[in-house]
C-alpha positions as CSV (number, residue, x, y, z in Angstrom):
1,M,25.1,13.2,23.0
2,T,23.2,11.7,20.1
3,P,20.8,9.1,21.4
4,S,20.9,5.5,20.1
5,F,19.1,5.0,16.9
6,L,15.5,4.0,17.0
7,P,13.7,3.4,13.7
8,G,11.4,6.3,13.0
9,L,8.2,4.2,13.0
10,D,9.0,2.9,16.5
11,L,9.9,6.4,17.7
12,S,6.7,7.9,16.4
13,R,4.5,5.1,17.7
14,R,5.9,5.7,21.2
15,Y,5.6,9.5,20.7
16,Y,1.9,9.1,20.0
17,A,1.2,6.6,22.8
18,E,3.3,8.3,25.6
19,I,3.0,12.0,24.7
20,V,0.4,13.0,22.1
21,R,-2.5,10.7,23.0
22,P,-2.4,11.7,26.7
23,L,-2.5,15.4,25.8
24,L,-5.4,14.8,23.5
25,D,-7.3,12.9,26.2
26,Q,-6.7,15.7,28.6
27,E,-7.6,18.6,26.4
28,F,-10.0,17.1,23.8
29,P,-11.3,13.9,25.5
30,R,-14.2,13.2,23.1
31,L,-12.5,14.3,19.8
32,P,-12.6,11.4,17.3
33,H,-9.3,11.3,15.4
34,S,-6.9,9.0,13.6
35,A,-3.2,9.0,14.1
36,A,-0.5,7.6,11.8
37,L,2.9,8.0,10.3
38,I,2.4,7.8,6.6
39,G,3.4,10.0,3.6
40,W,6.9,11.1,2.8
41,G,10.0,9.8,4.6
42,S,12.4,6.9,4.6
43,D,11.0,6.1,8.1
44,V,7.5,5.5,6.6
45,L,8.9,3.0,4.2
46,G,11.0,1.3,7.0
47,F,14.3,2.2,5.3
48,D,15.7,4.8,7.6
49,T,19.1,4.4,9.2
50,P,21.2,6.5,11.6
51,R,22.2,8.6,8.5
52,S,18.5,9.6,8.2
53,R,18.7,11.7,11.3
54,D,20.6,14.5,9.6
55,H,17.4,16.1,8.2
56,N,13.6,15.8,8.2
57,W,13.6,13.0,10.8
58,G,12.5,12.7,14.4
59,P,9.4,12.2,16.5
60,R,6.5,13.1,14.2
61,L,3.1,11.9,13.1
62,Q,-0.2,13.0,11.5
63,L,-3.4,13.6,13.4
64,F,-6.5,13.3,11.2
65,L,-9.9,14.7,11.9
66,G,-13.2,14.1,10.2
67,D,-14.9,16.8,8.1
68,D,-17.4,17.5,10.9
69,Q,-14.5,18.2,13.4
70,A,-12.4,20.3,11.1
71,G,-13.0,23.4,13.2
72,H,-10.9,21.9,16.0
73,A,-7.7,21.5,13.9
74,G,-6.2,24.9,14.7
75,R,-7.0,24.5,18.4
76,V,-5.4,21.1,18.5
77,A,-2.3,22.3,16.8
78,D,-2.0,25.3,19.1
79,M,-2.4,23.1,22.2
80,L,0.4,20.8,20.9
81,T,2.6,23.8,20.3
82,A,2.1,24.9,23.9
83,R,2.4,21.6,25.6
84,L,4.6,19.2,23.7
85,P,8.0,18.6,25.5
86,A,11.1,20.0,23.9
87,E,12.6,16.5,23.6
88,F,11.4,12.9,23.4
89,L,13.8,10.0,24.0
90,G,16.6,12.4,23.5
91,Y,15.4,13.7,20.1
92,P,14.1,17.3,19.6
93,T,10.4,17.6,18.9
94,A,10.6,20.9,16.9
95,F,12.3,21.4,13.6
96,T,13.2,24.0,11.1
97,G,12.8,21.8,8.0
98,T,12.4,21.8,4.3
99,F,8.7,21.5,4.5
100,E,7.9,24.5,6.7
101,E,7.5,28.1,5.4
102,T,8.9,29.5,8.6
103,Q,12.5,29.1,9.8
104,L,11.2,29.1,13.4
105,P,11.2,25.6,15.0
106,V,7.8,23.9,14.8
107,H,6.5,20.5,15.9
108,W,5.8,17.9,13.3
109,V,2.5,16.6,14.6
110,S,0.4,17.8,11.7
111,V,-3.3,18.2,12.2
112,A,-5.5,17.9,9.1
113,R,-8.8,16.7,7.7
114,L,-8.4,13.2,6.6
115,R,-10.1,13.6,3.2
116,A,-8.3,16.8,2.4
117,W,-4.9,15.2,3.3
118,L,-5.6,12.1,1.2
119,T,-6.8,14.1,-1.8
120,A,-3.7,16.4,-1.7
121,S,-1.4,13.3,-1.5
122,L,-3.1,11.3,-4.2
123,G,-4.7,13.8,-6.5
124,F,-8.2,12.3,-5.9
125,D,-10.5,11.5,-3.0
126,P,-10.1,7.8,-2.1
127,T,-13.0,7.8,0.4
128,G,-15.4,7.5,-2.5
129,E,-15.3,5.4,-5.7
130,I,-11.8,5.3,-7.2
131,G,-12.0,5.6,-11.0
132,L,-9.9,4.3,-13.7
133,A,-8.3,7.7,-14.4
134,D,-7.5,8.0,-10.6
135,W,-5.6,4.7,-10.6
136,L,-3.6,5.6,-13.7
137,S,-2.8,9.1,-12.7
138,V,-1.2,8.3,-9.3
139,P,2.5,7.3,-9.1
140,T,3.3,4.1,-7.2
141,Q,5.4,6.2,-4.8
142,A,2.3,8.1,-3.7
143,L,0.4,4.8,-3.3
144,A,3.3,3.4,-1.3
145,E,3.4,6.4,1.0
146,V,-0.3,6.1,1.9
147,T,-0.4,2.3,2.3
148,T,2.9,1.7,4.2
149,G,3.9,3.3,7.5
150,E,1.6,2.6,10.4
151,V,-1.8,3.6,11.8
152,F,-1.5,4.1,15.5
153,H,-5.2,4.8,16.2
154,D,-8.2,5.0,13.9
155,G,-11.0,6.7,15.7
156,L,-12.5,7.8,12.4
157,A,-13.4,4.2,11.4
158,R,-16.9,4.3,12.7
159,D,-20.5,4.2,11.6
160,R,-20.3,4.4,7.8
161,S,-16.9,5.9,7.6
162,P,-14.1,3.6,6.4
163,G,-11.5,5.7,8.4
164,L,-7.9,5.6,7.5
165,T,-7.6,1.8,7.8
166,G,-10.5,1.4,5.3
167,V,-9.0,3.7,2.8
168,R,-5.6,2.0,3.1
169,A,-7.3,-1.4,2.5
170,A,-9.0,0.0,-0.7
171,L,-5.7,1.3,-1.9
172,A,-3.6,-1.7,-0.9
173,W,-3.3,-3.0,-4.4
174,Y,-4.6,-2.3,-7.9
175,P,-7.9,-3.8,-9.1
176,R,-7.2,-6.9,-11.2
177,D,-7.7,-5.3,-14.6
178,I,-5.5,-2.3,-13.8
179,W,-2.8,-4.7,-12.4
180,L,-2.9,-6.6,-15.7
181,Y,-2.6,-3.4,-17.7
182,V,0.3,-2.0,-15.6
183,L,2.1,-5.3,-15.9
184,A,1.6,-5.5,-19.6
185,S,2.9,-1.9,-20.0
186,Q,6.0,-2.8,-17.9
187,W,6.8,-5.8,-20.2
188,Q,6.2,-3.5,-23.2
189,R,8.9,-1.1,-21.8
190,I,11.3,-4.0,-21.8
191,A,10.3,-5.0,-25.3
192,Q,11.1,-1.6,-26.6
193,E,14.8,-1.7,-25.6
194,E,15.6,-5.4,-25.1
195,A,17.8,-5.7,-28.2
196,F,19.5,-2.3,-27.9
197,P,22.4,-3.2,-25.6
198,G,23.7,-5.8,-28.1
199,R,23.3,-3.4,-31.0
200,C,25.2,-0.7,-29.1
201,A,28.1,-3.1,-28.4
202,E,28.1,-4.3,-32.0
203,A,28.7,-0.7,-33.0
204,D,31.6,-0.5,-30.5
205,D,29.6,1.6,-28.0
206,E,30.2,-0.2,-24.7
207,L,29.1,2.8,-22.7
208,G,25.8,3.0,-24.6
209,S,25.3,-0.7,-24.1
210,A,26.0,-0.4,-20.3
211,V,23.5,2.6,-20.0
212,V,20.7,0.7,-21.7
213,I,21.4,-2.4,-19.6
214,A,21.0,-0.3,-16.5
215,R,17.7,1.0,-17.8
216,L,16.5,-2.5,-18.5
217,A,17.6,-3.7,-15.1
218,R,15.6,-0.9,-13.5
219,D,12.5,-2.0,-15.5
220,V,13.0,-5.6,-14.5
221,M,13.2,-4.6,-10.8
222,R,10.0,-2.6,-11.1
223,L,8.4,-5.5,-12.9
224,A,9.4,-7.9,-10.2
225,L,7.9,-5.7,-7.5
226,L,4.7,-5.3,-9.5
227,L,4.4,-9.1,-10.0
228,Q,4.8,-9.5,-6.2
229,R,2.0,-6.9,-5.5
230,R,4.3,-4.2,-4.2
231,Y,4.2,-0.6,-5.3
232,P,7.7,0.4,-6.6
233,V,9.2,3.3,-4.7
234,Y,11.3,6.1,-6.0
235,S,14.9,5.6,-7.2
236,K,16.8,6.2,-3.9
237,W,15.0,3.2,-2.2
238,L,14.1,1.1,-5.2
239,G,17.1,-1.2,-4.8
240,T,16.5,-1.6,-1.1
241,Q,12.9,-2.4,-1.6
242,F,13.7,-4.9,-4.4
243,A,16.4,-6.6,-2.4
244,R,14.0,-7.3,0.5
245,T,11.7,-9.5,-1.7
246,A,12.0,-13.1,-2.6
247,A,12.4,-12.2,-6.3
248,G,15.2,-9.8,-5.3
249,E,17.1,-12.6,-3.8
250,E,17.0,-14.6,-7.0
251,L,17.3,-11.8,-9.5
252,G,19.6,-9.4,-7.7
253,P,22.9,-11.3,-8.4
254,H,22.1,-11.5,-12.1
255,L,21.2,-7.8,-12.4
256,R,24.3,-6.7,-10.4
257,A,26.5,-8.8,-12.7
258,A,24.8,-7.3,-15.7
259,V,25.2,-3.7,-14.7
260,T,28.8,-4.2,-13.6
261,A,30.1,-6.2,-16.5
262,A,32.8,-4.4,-18.5
263,T,31.9,-5.9,-21.8
264,W,28.8,-7.0,-23.7
265,P,29.2,-10.8,-23.5
266,G,29.1,-10.6,-19.7
267,R,26.1,-8.3,-19.7
268,E,24.2,-10.6,-22.1
269,R,24.9,-13.7,-20.0
270,S,23.7,-12.1,-16.8
271,M,20.7,-10.4,-18.3
272,T,19.6,-13.6,-20.0
273,A,19.5,-15.3,-16.6
274,A,17.5,-12.4,-15.2
275,Y,15.0,-12.5,-18.1
276,E,14.4,-16.2,-17.6
277,A,13.9,-15.7,-13.9
278,I,11.4,-12.8,-14.3
279,G,9.6,-15.0,-16.9
280,R,9.3,-17.8,-14.3
281,L,8.0,-15.2,-11.8
282,H,5.4,-14.1,-14.3
283,N,4.2,-17.7,-14.8
284,A,4.0,-18.3,-11.1
285,T,1.3,-15.6,-10.8
286,G,-1.1,-17.6,-12.9
287,L,-2.3,-14.3,-14.5
288,T,-1.9,-15.8,-18.0
289,P,-1.4,-19.2,-19.5
290,P,2.2,-20.3,-19.0
291,L,4.6,-18.8,-21.4
292,D,7.9,-20.2,-22.7
293,T,10.7,-18.4,-20.7
294,T,13.5,-19.5,-23.0
295,I,15.6,-16.6,-24.3
296,R,15.7,-16.5,-28.1
297,P,17.4,-14.5,-30.9
298,T,14.2,-13.3,-32.4
299,Y,14.9,-9.6,-33.0
300,F,14.8,-9.3,-36.8
301,E,17.1,-12.4,-36.9
302,R,19.9,-10.4,-35.3
303,P,22.1,-12.4,-32.9
304,F,20.9,-10.8,-29.7
305,Q,19.5,-12.9,-26.9
306,V,16.1,-11.4,-25.9
307,P,13.0,-12.6,-24.0
308,D,10.7,-11.3,-26.7
309,A,9.0,-9.4,-23.9
310,E,6.1,-8.3,-26.1
311,R,4.7,-11.9,-25.8
312,F,4.2,-11.3,-22.1
313,A,2.6,-7.9,-22.7
314,R,0.1,-9.3,-25.2
315,A,-0.8,-12.3,-23.0
316,L,-1.6,-10.0,-20.1
317,Q,-3.5,-7.6,-22.3
318,E,-5.7,-10.4,-23.5
319,Q,-6.8,-11.2,-19.9
320,I,-8.1,-7.6,-19.3
321,S,-11.9,-7.7,-19.2
322,D,-12.6,-3.9,-19.1
323,P,-12.9,-2.8,-22.8
324,R,-11.6,0.7,-21.9
325,L,-8.4,-0.7,-20.6
326,R,-8.0,-3.2,-23.4
327,A,-8.3,-0.3,-25.9
328,L,-5.5,1.7,-24.3
329,P,-2.0,1.8,-25.7
330,L,0.5,0.0,-23.5
331,M,1.9,3.2,-21.9
332,G,0.8,2.3,-18.4
333,A,0.2,4.4,-15.3
334,V,1.6,7.9,-15.2
335,D,5.0,7.0,-13.7
336,Q,5.6,4.3,-16.4
337,F,5.8,7.0,-19.1
338,M,6.7,10.1,-17.2
339,D,9.6,10.3,-14.6
340,N,10.4,13.9,-13.9
341,T,10.1,14.3,-10.1
342,D,8.5,17.8,-10.2
343,A,6.0,16.7,-12.8
344,L,5.0,13.6,-10.8
345,A,4.6,15.8,-7.8
346,S,1.9,17.8,-9.5
347,S,-1.6,16.1,-9.6
348,R,-2.6,18.6,-12.3
349,L,0.2,17.6,-14.6
350,R,-0.3,13.9,-13.9
351,K,-4.0,14.0,-14.7
352,A,-3.4,16.1,-17.9
353,A,-0.8,13.5,-19.0
354,V,-3.1,10.6,-18.5
355,S,-6.0,12.4,-20.1
356,A,-3.9,13.3,-23.1
357,S,-2.7,9.7,-23.6
358,A,-6.0,7.9,-23.1
359,A,-8.8,10.4,-23.2
360,E,-11.0,8.6,-25.7
361,A,-10.7,5.2,-24.1
362,I,-11.2,6.5,-20.5
363,G,-14.0,8.8,-21.5
364,D,-13.0,11.5,-19.0
């Protein structure tokens, strides 16, 4: 029988406390380590449901070792293979999953050096100084994966080592100037298409109008999350993440009405309300002097109601103190101008894209 659903974070927290930690204490009693559930997975984000159990879900976690203890990784993994129980709370502890090269069942208590795991996940080593190019070349999904989830134990946070908790604190949110730049770039995305849905409808292209409205709604959702200091996650969970915020409660009904309206007048009414609400949210941050949130027909005197989003982009850009960032075109971080999943999964491609778009200003 399928056991009753337990959210993955709760399951993995108990798995570590009741099974994994006692085994480590018996076999490697003085081995400093950190334990967590971070990285990929709806359970890490807290969005898993009973449906999630059909693949890549179950009792799992990461064990992290310091560089000076890296030689123990293989021995720890072998010990766990030999001694972990076949089930925990009714769930199997070994899987044949997408992320394993072998089709033989293996446990999902991964053992890795902390710095190596973080570098592979982010594309840079966050235990040292995090540079401008680092921040711009990492997708918000990757930042969310490292900074959400839960740390169950952080034995590597000692002496001069920040440990996993220290690294997560450093990555918890963008430095102010980078936040301003990312926000300005998000407003600029809206500015580039804000008048298009009306023009499509005027040309009797209701489908085109609806498609562009959906794109703009997605950009507004991401902007709302960024204004609330939350890293937007990837498309499958973006709506769930957005809905669980205060801005989502206010903006959600307007955006739903805009993307479901059958004709342009309905889309325009709902999107106008959403634009005015996101303008008020911007002003509430205090990042710029207050801006007029009134919608206006300012696009080349055409009769389309727009927020004139470029005003917000310029105001944010003016608040940036770093001359390198102020000199950059408002393209933003890598996932604001590139959205292919495989490309964003490659740190090499991400860095190349950022370097190509901003090499002179960044100086890397």
